[in-house]
PDBQT receptor file of N, H, CA, C and O in Angstrom, charges set to zero:
ATOM      1  N   UNK A   1       0.681  -0.751  -0.190  1.00  0.00    +0.000 N 
ATOM      2  CA  UNK A   1       0.059   0.000   0.290  1.00  0.00    +0.000 C 
ATOM      3  C   UNK A   1       0.986   1.182  -0.064  1.00  0.00    +0.000 C 
ATOM      4  O   UNK A   1       1.244   2.001   0.818  1.00  0.00    +0.000 OA
ATOM      5  N   UNK A   2       1.521   1.325  -1.353  1.00  0.00    +0.000 N 
ATOM      6  H   UNK A   2       1.312   0.659  -2.069  1.00  0.00    +0.000 HD
ATOM      7  CA  UNK A   2       2.332   2.724  -0.750  1.00  0.00    +0.000 C 
ATOM      8  C   UNK A   2       1.511   4.189  -0.765  1.00  0.00    +0.000 C 
ATOM      9  O   UNK A   2       2.089   5.274  -0.702  1.00  0.00    +0.000 OA
ATOM     10  N   UNK A   3       0.419   4.062  -0.835  1.00  0.00    +0.000 N 
ATOM     11  H   UNK A   3      -0.050   3.180  -0.886  1.00  0.00    +0.000 HD
ATOM     12  CA  UNK A   3      -0.232   5.463  -0.895  1.00  0.00    +0.000 C 
ATOM     13  C   UNK A   3       0.118   5.430   1.176  1.00  0.00    +0.000 C 
ATOM     14  O   UNK A   3       0.763   6.321   1.727  1.00  0.00    +0.000 OA
ATOM     15  N   UNK A   4      -0.326   4.545   1.730  1.00  0.00    +0.000 N 
ATOM     16  H   UNK A   4      -0.850   3.821   1.282  1.00  0.00    +0.000 HD
ATOM     17  CA  UNK A   4       0.192   5.259   3.288  1.00  0.00    +0.000 C 
ATOM     18  C   UNK A   4       1.708   5.305   3.655  1.00  0.00    +0.000 C 
ATOM     19  O   UNK A   4       2.146   5.425   4.799  1.00  0.00    +0.000 OA
ATOM     20  N   UNK A   5       2.523   5.179   2.388  1.00  0.00    +0.000 N 
ATOM     21  H   UNK A   5       2.168   5.081   1.458  1.00  0.00    +0.000 HD
ATOM     22  CA  UNK A   5       3.980   4.731   3.070  1.00  0.00    +0.000 C 
ATOM     23  C   UNK A   5       4.417   5.959   2.233  1.00  0.00    +0.000 C 
ATOM     24  O   UNK A   5       5.600   6.206   2.469  1.00  0.00    +0.000 OA
ATOM     25  N   UNK A   6       3.890   6.781   1.371  1.00  0.00    +0.000 N 
ATOM     26  H   UNK A   6       2.929   6.580   1.180  1.00  0.00    +0.000 HD
ATOM     27  CA  UNK A   6       4.192   8.150   0.543  1.00  0.00    +0.000 C 
ATOM     28  C   UNK A   6       3.043   9.079   0.662  1.00  0.00    +0.000 C 
ATOM     29  O   UNK A   6       3.030  10.280   0.929  1.00  0.00    +0.000 OA
ATOM     30  N   UNK A   7       2.341   8.475   0.472  1.00  0.00    +0.000 N 
ATOM     31  H   UNK A   7       2.352   7.499   0.255  1.00  0.00    +0.000 HD
ATOM     32  CA  UNK A   7       1.266  10.351  -0.423  1.00  0.00    +0.000 C 
ATOM     33  C   UNK A   7       0.967  10.322   1.257  1.00  0.00    +0.000 C 
ATOM     34  O   UNK A   7       1.778  11.075   1.796  1.00  0.00    +0.000 OA
ATOM     35  N   UNK A   8       0.171   9.768   2.125  1.00  0.00    +0.000 N 
ATOM     36  H   UNK A   8      -0.488   9.157   1.687  1.00  0.00    +0.000 HD
ATOM     37  CA  UNK A   8      -0.433  10.032   2.948  1.00  0.00    +0.000 C 
ATOM     38  C   UNK A   8       0.349  10.630   4.225  1.00  0.00    +0.000 C 
ATOM     39  O   UNK A   8      -0.193  11.199   5.173  1.00  0.00    +0.000 OA
ATOM     40  N   UNK A   9       1.283  10.469   4.118  1.00  0.00    +0.000 N 
ATOM     41  H   UNK A   9       1.724  10.006   3.348  1.00  0.00    +0.000 HD
ATOM     42  CA  UNK A   9       2.508  11.032   5.465  1.00  0.00    +0.000 C 
ATOM     43  C   UNK A   9       2.706  12.520   4.287  1.00  0.00    +0.000 C 
ATOM     44  O   UNK A   9       2.647  13.522   4.999  1.00  0.00    +0.000 OA
ATOM     45  N   UNK A  10       2.852  12.812   3.219  1.00  0.00    +0.000 N 
ATOM     46  H   UNK A  10       2.900  11.998   2.640  1.00  0.00    +0.000 HD
ATOM     47  CA  UNK A  10       2.969  13.918   2.023  1.00  0.00    +0.000 C 
ATOM     48  C   UNK A  10       2.375  15.041   3.014  1.00  0.00    +0.000 C 
ATOM     49  O   UNK A  10       2.829  16.042   3.568  1.00  0.00    +0.000 OA
ATOM     50  N   UNK A  11       0.644  14.117   2.942  1.00  0.00    +0.000 N 
ATOM     51  H   UNK A  11       0.275  13.304   2.492  1.00  0.00    +0.000 HD
ATOM     52  CA  UNK A  11       0.159  15.473   2.629  1.00  0.00    +0.000 C 
ATOM     53  C   UNK A  11      -0.413  15.783   4.123  1.00  0.00    +0.000 C 
ATOM     54  O   UNK A  11      -1.100  16.763   4.412  1.00  0.00    +0.000 OA
ATOM     55  N   UNK A  12       0.100  14.521   5.221  1.00  0.00    +0.000 N 
ATOM     56  H   UNK A  12       0.658  13.725   4.987  1.00  0.00    +0.000 HD
ATOM     57  CA  UNK A  12      -0.204  14.962   6.637  1.00  0.00    +0.000 C 
ATOM     58  C   UNK A  12       0.499  16.260   6.965  1.00  0.00    +0.000 C 
ATOM     59  O   UNK A  12      -0.014  17.139   7.658  1.00  0.00    +0.000 OA
ATOM     60  N   UNK A  13       2.020  16.345   6.285  1.00  0.00    +0.000 N 
ATOM     61  H   UNK A  13       2.437  15.631   5.722  1.00  0.00    +0.000 HD
ATOM     62  CA  UNK A  13       2.935  16.875   6.863  1.00  0.00    +0.000 C 
ATOM     63  C   UNK A  13       2.647  18.596   6.197  1.00  0.00    +0.000 C 
ATOM     64  O   UNK A  13       2.839  19.621   6.850  1.00  0.00    +0.000 OA
ATOM     65  N   UNK A  14       2.105  18.534   4.630  1.00  0.00    +0.000 N 
ATOM     66  H   UNK A  14       1.949  17.701   4.099  1.00  0.00    +0.000 HD
ATOM     67  CA  UNK A  14       1.278  19.866   4.381  1.00  0.00    +0.000 C 
ATOM     68  C   UNK A  14       0.331  20.200   4.527  1.00  0.00    +0.000 C 
ATOM     69  O   UNK A  14       0.081  21.166   3.806  1.00  0.00    +0.000 OA
ATOM     70  N   UNK A  15      -0.628  19.837   5.285  1.00  0.00    +0.000 N 
ATOM     71  H   UNK A  15      -0.425  19.052   5.871  1.00  0.00    +0.000 HD
ATOM     72  CA  UNK A  15      -1.201  20.016   6.170  1.00  0.00    +0.000 C 
ATOM     73  C   UNK A  15      -1.304  20.615   7.354  1.00  0.00    +0.000 C 
ATOM     74  O   UNK A  15      -2.203  21.254   7.903  1.00  0.00    +0.000 OA
ATOM     75  N   UNK A  16       0.076  20.208   7.733  1.00  0.00    +0.000 N 
ATOM     76  H   UNK A  16       0.806  19.690   7.287  1.00  0.00    +0.000 HD
ATOM     77  CA  UNK A  16       0.024  20.770   8.967  1.00  0.00    +0.000 C 
ATOM     78  C   UNK A  16       0.783  22.201   8.937  1.00  0.00    +0.000 C 
ATOM     79  O   UNK A  16       0.696  23.102   9.772  1.00  0.00    +0.000 OA
ATOM     80  N   UNK A  17       1.532  22.165   7.775  1.00  0.00    +0.000 N 
ATOM     81  H   UNK A  17       1.602  21.433   7.097  1.00  0.00    +0.000 HD
ATOM     82  CA  UNK A  17       2.456  23.343   6.772  1.00  0.00    +0.000 C 
ATOM     83  C   UNK A  17       1.588  24.586   6.990  1.00  0.00    +0.000 C 
ATOM     84  O   UNK A  17       2.194  25.633   7.218  1.00  0.00    +0.000 OA
ATOM     85  N   UNK A  18       0.489  24.608   6.958  1.00  0.00    +0.000 N 
ATOM     86  H   UNK A  18      -0.003  23.757   6.772  1.00  0.00    +0.000 HD
ATOM     87  CA  UNK A  18       0.040  25.702   5.984  1.00  0.00    +0.000 C 
ATOM     88  C   UNK A  18      -1.174  26.319   7.225  1.00  0.00    +0.000 C 
ATOM     89  O   UNK A  18      -1.976  27.167   6.836  1.00  0.00    +0.000 OA
ATOM     90  N   UNK A  19      -1.236  25.837   8.698  1.00  0.00    +0.000 N 
ATOM     91  H   UNK A  19      -0.584  25.148   9.015  1.00  0.00    +0.000 HD
ATOM     92  CA  UNK A  19      -1.346  26.520   9.941  1.00  0.00    +0.000 C 
ATOM     93  C   UNK A  19      -0.353  27.937   9.859  1.00  0.00    +0.000 C 
ATOM     94  O   UNK A  19      -0.520  28.988  10.476  1.00  0.00    +0.000 OA
ATOM     95  N   UNK A  20      -0.041  27.837   9.578  1.00  0.00    +0.000 N 
ATOM     96  H   UNK A  20       0.096  26.982   9.076  1.00  0.00    +0.000 HD
ATOM     97  CA  UNK A  20       1.401  28.899  10.073  1.00  0.00    +0.000 C 
ATOM     98  C   UNK A  20      -0.030  30.550   9.179  1.00  0.00    +0.000 C 
ATOM     99  O   UNK A  20      -0.633  31.472   9.729  1.00  0.00    +0.000 OA
ATOM    100  N   UNK A  21       0.039  30.136   7.856  1.00  0.00    +0.000 N 
ATOM    101  H   UNK A  21       0.529  29.387   7.409  1.00  0.00    +0.000 HD
ATOM    102  CA  UNK A  21      -0.549  31.167   7.219  1.00  0.00    +0.000 C 
ATOM    103  C   UNK A  21      -2.130  31.199   7.838  1.00  0.00    +0.000 C 
ATOM    104  O   UNK A  21      -2.935  32.095   7.581  1.00  0.00    +0.000 OA
ATOM    105  N   UNK A  22      -2.317  30.394   8.436  1.00  0.00    +0.000 N 
ATOM    106  H   UNK A  22      -1.664  29.666   8.644  1.00  0.00    +0.000 HD
ATOM    107  CA  UNK A  22      -4.511  30.581   9.389  1.00  0.00    +0.000 C 
ATOM    108  C   UNK A  22      -3.986  31.103  10.379  1.00  0.00    +0.000 C 
ATOM    109  O   UNK A  22      -4.954  31.595  10.959  1.00  0.00    +0.000 OA
ATOM    110  N   UNK A  23      -2.517  31.477  11.353  1.00  0.00    +0.000 N 
ATOM    111  H   UNK A  23      -1.731  31.077  10.881  1.00  0.00    +0.000 HD
ATOM    112  CA  UNK A  23      -2.583  32.019  12.190  1.00  0.00    +0.000 C 
ATOM    113  C   UNK A  23      -2.579  33.159  12.081  1.00  0.00    +0.000 C 
ATOM    114  O   UNK A  23      -3.298  33.785  12.859  1.00  0.00    +0.000 OA
ATOM    115  N   UNK A  24      -1.555  34.113  10.805  1.00  0.00    +0.000 N 
ATOM    116  H   UNK A  24      -0.970  33.605  10.172  1.00  0.00    +0.000 HD
ATOM    117  CA  UNK A  24      -0.691  34.727  10.469  1.00  0.00    +0.000 C 
ATOM    118  C   UNK A  24      -2.395  35.595   9.882  1.00  0.00    +0.000 C 
ATOM    119  O   UNK A  24      -2.423  36.807  10.094  1.00  0.00    +0.000 OA
ATOM    120  N   UNK A  25      -3.639  34.989   9.224  1.00  0.00    +0.000 N 
ATOM    121  H   UNK A  25      -3.616  34.005   9.052  1.00  0.00    +0.000 HD
ATOM    122  CA  UNK A  25      -4.873  35.421   8.650  1.00  0.00    +0.000 C 
ATOM    123  C   UNK A  25      -5.346  35.900   9.643  1.00  0.00    +0.000 C 
ATOM    124  O   UNK A  25      -5.530  37.117   9.644  1.00  0.00    +0.000 OA
ATOM    125  N   UNK A  26      -5.631  35.269  10.584  1.00  0.00    +0.000 N 
ATOM    126  H   UNK A  26      -5.481  34.280  10.583  1.00  0.00    +0.000 HD
ATOM    127  CA  UNK A  26      -6.281  34.956  11.677  1.00  0.00    +0.000 C 
ATOM    128  C   UNK A  26      -6.421  36.479  12.360  1.00  0.00    +0.000 C 
ATOM    129  O   UNK A  26      -7.491  36.750  12.904  1.00  0.00    +0.000 OA
ATOM    130  N   UNK A  27      -5.880  36.980  12.348  1.00  0.00    +0.000 N 
ATOM    131  H   UNK A  27      -5.010  36.760  11.906  1.00  0.00    +0.000 HD
ATOM    132  CA  UNK A  27      -5.440  38.588  12.754  1.00  0.00    +0.000 C 
ATOM    133  C   UNK A  27      -6.860  39.904  12.695  1.00  0.00    +0.000 C 
ATOM    134  O   UNK A  27      -7.368  40.658  13.525  1.00  0.00    +0.000 OA
ATOM    135  N   UNK A  28      -7.125  39.535  10.842  1.00  0.00    +0.000 N 
ATOM    136  H   UNK A  28      -6.712  38.923  10.167  1.00  0.00    +0.000 HD
ATOM    137  CA  UNK A  28      -7.586  40.621  10.180  1.00  0.00    +0.000 C 
ATOM    138  C   UNK A  28      -8.746  40.016  10.477  1.00  0.00    +0.000 C 
ATOM    139  O   UNK A  28      -9.616  40.529   9.773  1.00  0.00    +0.000 OA
ATOM    140  N   UNK A  29      -9.216  39.138  11.203  1.00  0.00    +0.000 N 
ATOM    141  H   UNK A  29      -8.509  38.722  11.775  1.00  0.00    +0.000 HD
ATOM    142  CA  UNK A  29     -10.813  38.636  11.543  1.00  0.00    +0.000 C 
ATOM    143  C   UNK A  29     -10.929  38.597  13.079  1.00  0.00    +0.000 C 
ATOM    144  O   UNK A  29     -11.678  37.744  13.556  1.00  0.00    +0.000 OA
ATOM    145  N   UNK A  30     -10.315  39.367  13.840  1.00  0.00    +0.000 N 
ATOM    146  H   UNK A  30      -9.707  40.059  13.453  1.00  0.00    +0.000 HD
ATOM    147  CA  UNK A  30     -10.644  39.622  15.083  1.00  0.00    +0.000 C 
ATOM    148  C   UNK A  30      -9.788  38.801  16.261  1.00  0.00    +0.000 C 
ATOM    149  O   UNK A  30      -9.739  38.995  17.476  1.00  0.00    +0.000 OA
ATOM    150  N   UNK A  31      -9.155  37.836  15.443  1.00  0.00    +0.000 N 
ATOM    151  H   UNK A  31      -9.195  37.678  14.456  1.00  0.00    +0.000 HD
ATOM    152  CA  UNK A  31      -8.242  36.482  16.803  1.00  0.00    +0.000 C 
ATOM    153  C   UNK A  31      -7.107  37.378  17.542  1.00  0.00    +0.000 C 
ATOM    154  O   UNK A  31      -6.427  38.319  17.134  1.00  0.00    +0.000 OA
ATOM    155  N   UNK A  32      -7.149  36.971  18.304  1.00  0.00    +0.000 N 
ATOM    156  H   UNK A  32      -7.702  36.206  18.636  1.00  0.00    +0.000 HD
ATOM    157  CA  UNK A  32      -5.899  37.699  19.147  1.00  0.00    +0.000 C 
ATOM    158  C   UNK A  32      -5.294  36.101  19.905  1.00  0.00    +0.000 C 
ATOM    159  O   UNK A  32      -5.854  35.047  20.206  1.00  0.00    +0.000 OA
ATOM    160  N   UNK A  33      -4.244  36.479  19.974  1.00  0.00    +0.000 N 
ATOM    161  H   UNK A  33      -3.788  37.335  19.729  1.00  0.00    +0.000 HD
ATOM    162  CA  UNK A  33      -3.534  35.195  21.386  1.00  0.00    +0.000 C 
ATOM    163  C   UNK A  33      -2.348  36.079  22.553  1.00  0.00    +0.000 C 
ATOM    164  O   UNK A  33      -1.483  36.898  22.241  1.00  0.00    +0.000 OA
ATOM    165  N   UNK A  34      -2.524  35.821  23.237  1.00  0.00    +0.000 N 
ATOM    166  H   UNK A  34      -3.227  35.156  23.490  1.00  0.00    +0.000 HD
ATOM    167  CA  UNK A  34      -1.227  35.865  24.349  1.00  0.00    +0.000 C 
ATOM    168  C   UNK A  34      -0.300  36.093  24.291  1.00  0.00    +0.000 C 
ATOM    169  O   UNK A  34       0.389  37.000  24.759  1.00  0.00    +0.000 OA
ATOM    170  N   UNK A  35      -0.057  34.944  23.438  1.00  0.00    +0.000 N 
ATOM    171  H   UNK A  35      -0.616  34.207  23.058  1.00  0.00    +0.000 HD
ATOM    172  CA  UNK A  35       1.878  34.381  22.851  1.00  0.00    +0.000 C 
ATOM    173  C   UNK A  35       1.620  33.755  21.347  1.00  0.00    +0.000 C 
ATOM    174  O   UNK A  35       0.665  33.148  20.864  1.00  0.00    +0.000 OA
ATOM    175  N   UNK A  36       2.661  34.096  20.917  1.00  0.00    +0.000 N 
ATOM    176  H   UNK A  36       3.437  34.589  21.309  1.00  0.00    +0.000 HD
ATOM    177  CA  UNK A  36       2.699  33.571  18.871  1.00  0.00    +0.000 C 
ATOM    178  C   UNK A  36       2.697  31.943  19.335  1.00  0.00    +0.000 C 
ATOM    179  O   UNK A  36       3.374  31.403  20.210  1.00  0.00    +0.000 OA
ATOM    180  N   UNK A  37       1.885  31.475  18.606  1.00  0.00    +0.000 N 
ATOM    181  H   UNK A  37       1.334  31.913  17.896  1.00  0.00    +0.000 HD
ATOM    182  CA  UNK A  37       2.154  30.481  18.179  1.00  0.00    +0.000 C 
ATOM    183  C   UNK A  37       3.752  29.851  17.678  1.00  0.00    +0.000 C 
ATOM    184  O   UNK A  37       4.474  30.353  16.816  1.00  0.00    +0.000 OA
ATOM    185  N   UNK A  38       4.027  28.659  18.468  1.00  0.00    +0.000 N 
ATOM    186  H   UNK A  38       3.441  28.252  19.168  1.00  0.00    +0.000 HD
ATOM    187  CA  UNK A  38       4.994  28.042  18.296  1.00  0.00    +0.000 C 
ATOM    188  C   UNK A  38       4.977  26.673  17.785  1.00  0.00    +0.000 C 
ATOM    189  O   UNK A  38       3.792  26.450  17.538  1.00  0.00    +0.000 OA
ATOM    190  N   UNK A  39       5.831  25.397  17.430  1.00  0.00    +0.000 N 
ATOM    191  H   UNK A  39       6.794  25.578  17.631  1.00  0.00    +0.000 HD
ATOM    192  CA  UNK A  39       5.388  24.711  16.530  1.00  0.00    +0.000 C 
ATOM    193  C   UNK A  39       6.513  23.462  17.031  1.00  0.00    +0.000 C 
ATOM    194  O   UNK A  39       7.708  23.752  16.967  1.00  0.00    +0.000 OA
ATOM    195  N   UNK A  40       6.203  22.382  17.419  1.00  0.00    +0.000 N 
ATOM    196  H   UNK A  40       5.232  22.147  17.471  1.00  0.00    +0.000 HD
ATOM    197  CA  UNK A  40       7.229  21.533  18.133  1.00  0.00    +0.000 C 
ATOM    198  C   UNK A  40       7.105  20.113  16.947  1.00  0.00    +0.000 C 
ATOM    199  O   UNK A  40       6.041  19.526  16.754  1.00  0.00    +0.000 OA
ATOM    200  N   UNK A  41       7.756  19.933  16.600  1.00  0.00    +0.000 N 
ATOM    201  H   UNK A  41       8.621  20.411  16.757  1.00  0.00    +0.000 HD
ATOM    202  CA  UNK A  41       8.433  19.323  15.241  1.00  0.00    +0.000 C 
ATOM    203  C   UNK A  41       7.897  17.858  15.659  1.00  0.00    +0.000 C 
ATOM    204  O   UNK A  41       6.869  17.395  15.165  1.00  0.00    +0.000 OA
ATOM    205  N   UNK A  42       8.826  17.035  16.793  1.00  0.00    +0.000 N 
ATOM    206  H   UNK A  42       9.660  17.411  17.195  1.00  0.00    +0.000 HD
ATOM    207  CA  UNK A  42       8.495  15.874  17.459  1.00  0.00    +0.000 C 
ATOM    208  C   UNK A  42       6.902  15.526  17.387  1.00  0.00    +0.000 C 
ATOM    209  O   UNK A  42       6.394  14.634  16.708  1.00  0.00    +0.000 OA
ATOM    210  N   UNK A  43       6.408  16.210  18.029  1.00  0.00    +0.000 N 
ATOM    211  H   UNK A  43       6.821  16.935  18.581  1.00  0.00    +0.000 HD
ATOM    212  CA  UNK A  43       4.709  16.434  18.344  1.00  0.00    +0.000 C 
ATOM    213  C   UNK A  43       4.424  16.132  16.770  1.00  0.00    +0.000 C 
ATOM    214  O   UNK A  43       4.788  14.963  16.643  1.00  0.00    +0.000 OA
ATOM    215  N   UNK A  44       4.095  16.457  15.877  1.00  0.00    +0.000 N 
ATOM    216  H   UNK A  44       3.799  17.407  15.980  1.00  0.00    +0.000 HD
ATOM    217  CA  UNK A  44       3.964  16.720  14.438  1.00  0.00    +0.000 C 
ATOM    218  C   UNK A  44       4.049  15.218  14.062  1.00  0.00    +0.000 C 
ATOM    219  O   UNK A  44       3.081  14.466  13.951  1.00  0.00    +0.000 OA
ATOM    220  N   UNK A  45       5.540  14.850  13.857  1.00  0.00    +0.000 N 
ATOM    221  H   UNK A  45       6.326  15.462  13.947  1.00  0.00    +0.000 HD
ATOM    222  CA  UNK A  45       6.233  13.513  13.254  1.00  0.00    +0.000 C 
ATOM    223  C   UNK A  45       5.628  12.392  14.338  1.00  0.00    +0.000 C 
ATOM    224  O   UNK A  45       5.326  11.322  13.809  1.00  0.00    +0.000 OA
ATOM    225  N   UNK A  46       5.408  12.486  15.786  1.00  0.00    +0.000 N 
ATOM    226  H   UNK A  46       5.653  13.355  16.215  1.00  0.00    +0.000 HD
ATOM    227  CA  UNK A  46       4.304  11.473  16.471  1.00  0.00    +0.000 C 
ATOM    228  C   UNK A  46       3.123  11.255  16.177  1.00  0.00    +0.000 C 
ATOM    229  O   UNK A  46       2.802  10.068  16.107  1.00  0.00    +0.000 OA
ATOM    230  N   UNK A  47       2.288  12.089  15.959  1.00  0.00    +0.000 N 
ATOM    231  H   UNK A  47       2.549  13.052  16.016  1.00  0.00    +0.000 HD
ATOM    232  CA  UNK A  47       0.785  12.155  15.487  1.00  0.00    +0.000 C 
ATOM    233  C   UNK A  47       0.432  11.547  13.771  1.00  0.00    +0.000 C 
ATOM    234  O   UNK A  47      -0.559  10.923  13.393  1.00  0.00    +0.000 OA
ATOM    235  N   UNK A  48       1.808  12.063  12.856  1.00  0.00    +0.000 N 
ATOM    236  H   UNK A  48       2.613  12.570  13.163  1.00  0.00    +0.000 HD
ATOM    237  CA  UNK A  48       1.548  11.628  11.820  1.00  0.00    +0.000 C 
ATOM    238  C   UNK A  48       1.819   9.787  11.934  1.00  0.00    +0.000 C 
ATOM    239  O   UNK A  48       1.009   8.986  11.468  1.00  0.00    +0.000 OA
ATOM    240  N   UNK A  49       3.426   9.274  12.818  1.00  0.00    +0.000 N 
ATOM    241  H   UNK A  49       4.084   9.924  13.197  1.00  0.00    +0.000 HD
ATOM    242  CA  UNK A  49       3.395   8.243  12.874  1.00  0.00    +0.000 C 
ATOM    243  C   UNK A  49       1.877   7.489  13.263  1.00  0.00    +0.000 C 
ATOM    244  O   UNK A  49       1.406   6.482  12.733  1.00  0.00    +0.000 OA
ATOM    245  N   UNK A  50       1.270   8.344  14.390  1.00  0.00    +0.000 N 
ATOM    246  H   UNK A  50       1.652   9.162  14.820  1.00  0.00    +0.000 HD
ATOM    247  CA  UNK A  50       0.239   7.612  15.273  1.00  0.00    +0.000 C 
ATOM    248  C   UNK A  50      -1.027   7.508  13.950  1.00  0.00    +0.000 C 
ATOM    249  O   UNK A  50      -1.549   6.438  13.637  1.00  0.00    +0.000 OA
ATOM    250  N   UNK A  51      -1.243   8.369  13.525  1.00  0.00    +0.000 N 
ATOM    251  H   UNK A  51      -0.819   9.238  13.779  1.00  0.00    +0.000 HD
ATOM    252  CA  UNK A  51      -2.143   8.575  12.659  1.00  0.00    +0.000 C 
ATOM    253  C   UNK A  51      -1.333   7.216  11.013  1.00  0.00    +0.000 C 
ATOM    254  O   UNK A  51      -2.066   7.048  10.039  1.00  0.00    +0.000 OA
ATOM    255  N   UNK A  52      -0.713   6.898  11.027  1.00  0.00    +0.000 N 
ATOM    256  H   UNK A  52      -0.118   7.035  11.819  1.00  0.00    +0.000 HD
ATOM    257  CA  UNK A  52       0.001   5.915   9.593  1.00  0.00    +0.000 C 
ATOM    258  C   UNK A  52      -0.647   4.713  10.574  1.00  0.00    +0.000 C 
ATOM    259  O   UNK A  52      -1.617   4.022  10.262  1.00  0.00    +0.000 OA
ATOM    260  N   UNK A  53      -0.155   4.652  11.395  1.00  0.00    +0.000 N 
ATOM    261  H   UNK A  53       0.633   5.213  11.649  1.00  0.00    +0.000 HD
ATOM    262  CA  UNK A  53      -0.551   3.045  11.939  1.00  0.00    +0.000 C 
ATOM    263  C   UNK A  53      -2.091   2.817  12.226  1.00  0.00    +0.000 C 
ATOM    264  O   UNK A  53      -2.754   1.800  12.019  1.00  0.00    +0.000 OA
ATOM    265  N   UNK A  54      -2.417   3.826  12.667  1.00  0.00    +0.000 N 
ATOM    266  H   UNK A  54      -1.878   4.652  12.834  1.00  0.00    +0.000 HD
ATOM    267  CA  UNK A  54      -4.192   3.345  12.463  1.00  0.00    +0.000 C 
ATOM    268  C   UNK A  54      -5.066   3.451  11.393  1.00  0.00    +0.000 C 
ATOM    269  O   UNK A  54      -6.218   3.018  11.397  1.00  0.00    +0.000 OA
ATOM    270  N   UNK A  55      -4.380   4.174  10.241  1.00  0.00    +0.000 N 
ATOM    271  H   UNK A  55      -3.444   4.526  10.238  1.00  0.00    +0.000 HD
ATOM    272  CA  UNK A  55      -4.304   3.589   8.683  1.00  0.00    +0.000 C 
ATOM    273  C   UNK A  55      -4.264   2.061   8.276  1.00  0.00    +0.000 C 
ATOM    274  O   UNK A  55      -4.897   1.259   7.590  1.00  0.00    +0.000 OA
ATOM    275  N   UNK A  56      -3.075   2.128   9.155  1.00  0.00    +0.000 N 
ATOM    276  H   UNK A  56      -2.561   2.780   9.713  1.00  0.00    +0.000 HD
ATOM    277  CA  UNK A  56      -2.779   0.615   8.527  1.00  0.00    +0.000 C 
ATOM    278  C   UNK A  56      -3.363  -0.653   8.950  1.00  0.00    +0.000 C 
ATOM    279  O   UNK A  56      -3.498  -1.619   8.200  1.00  0.00    +0.000 OA
ATOM    280  N   UNK A  57      -3.770  -0.611  10.407  1.00  0.00    +0.000 N 
ATOM    281  H   UNK A  57      -3.660   0.174  11.017  1.00  0.00    +0.000 HD
ATOM    282  CA  UNK A  57      -4.731  -1.235  11.136  1.00  0.00    +0.000 C 
ATOM    283  C   UNK A  57      -6.182  -1.631  10.500  1.00  0.00    +0.000 C 
ATOM    284  O   UNK A  57      -6.747  -2.724  10.446  1.00  0.00    +0.000 OA
ATOM    285  N   UNK A  58      -6.536  -0.473  10.086  1.00  0.00    +0.000 N 
ATOM    286  H   UNK A  58      -6.078   0.415  10.130  1.00  0.00    +0.000 HD
ATOM    287  CA  UNK A  58      -7.780  -0.969   9.609  1.00  0.00    +0.000 C 
ATOM    288  C   UNK A  58      -7.923  -1.519   8.403  1.00  0.00    +0.000 C 
ATOM    289  O   UNK A  58      -8.839  -2.247   8.023  1.00  0.00    +0.000 OA
ATOM    290  N   UNK A  59      -6.570  -0.984   7.551  1.00  0.00    +0.000 N 
ATOM    291  H   UNK A  59      -5.825  -0.393   7.860  1.00  0.00    +0.000 HD
ATOM    292  CA  UNK A  59      -7.326  -1.379   5.976  1.00  0.00    +0.000 C 
ATOM    293  C   UNK A  59      -5.929  -3.169   5.793  1.00  0.00    +0.000 C 
ATOM    294  O   UNK A  59      -5.894  -4.015   4.900  1.00  0.00    +0.000 OA
ATOM    295  N   UNK A  60      -5.106  -3.041   6.996  1.00  0.00    +0.000 N 
ATOM    296  H   UNK A  60      -5.135  -2.353   7.722  1.00  0.00    +0.000 HD
ATOM    297  CA  UNK A  60      -4.906  -4.412   7.077  1.00  0.00    +0.000 C 
ATOM    298  C   UNK A  60      -3.402  -4.579   6.245  1.00  0.00    +0.000 C 
ATOM    299  O   UNK A  60      -3.136  -5.618   5.641  1.00  0.00    +0.000 OA
ATOM    300  N   UNK A  61      -2.253  -3.147   6.316  1.00  0.00    +0.000 N 
ATOM    301  H   UNK A  61      -2.469  -2.303   6.806  1.00  0.00    +0.000 HD
ATOM    302  CA  UNK A  61      -1.240  -3.617   5.313  1.00  0.00    +0.000 C 
ATOM    303  C   UNK A  61      -0.295  -3.977   5.585  1.00  0.00    +0.000 C 
ATOM    304  O   UNK A  61       0.330  -3.554   6.558  1.00  0.00    +0.000 OA
ATOM    305  N   UNK A  62       0.116  -4.901   4.782  1.00  0.00    +0.000 N 
ATOM    306  H   UNK A  62      -0.391  -5.245   3.991  1.00  0.00    +0.000 HD
ATOM    307  CA  UNK A  62       1.598  -5.680   5.142  1.00  0.00    +0.000 C 
ATOM    308  C   UNK A  62       2.568  -4.682   5.842  1.00  0.00    +0.000 C 
ATOM    309  O   UNK A  62       3.692  -5.050   6.183  1.00  0.00    +0.000 OA
TER     310      UNK A  62
């Protein structure tokens, strides 16, 4: 199942990268934050890996 090995992980990482722009754009819609958003790479990778394990179990990939 190459989709779970390449396409899905890439899409999860690309999706996560779009949040930077969302935070920046939200100020124009009245959103305010006490602190600037920060990113934790290890959390992103851990959650990506957990999602891939979940999908692998659902589709019973080898």
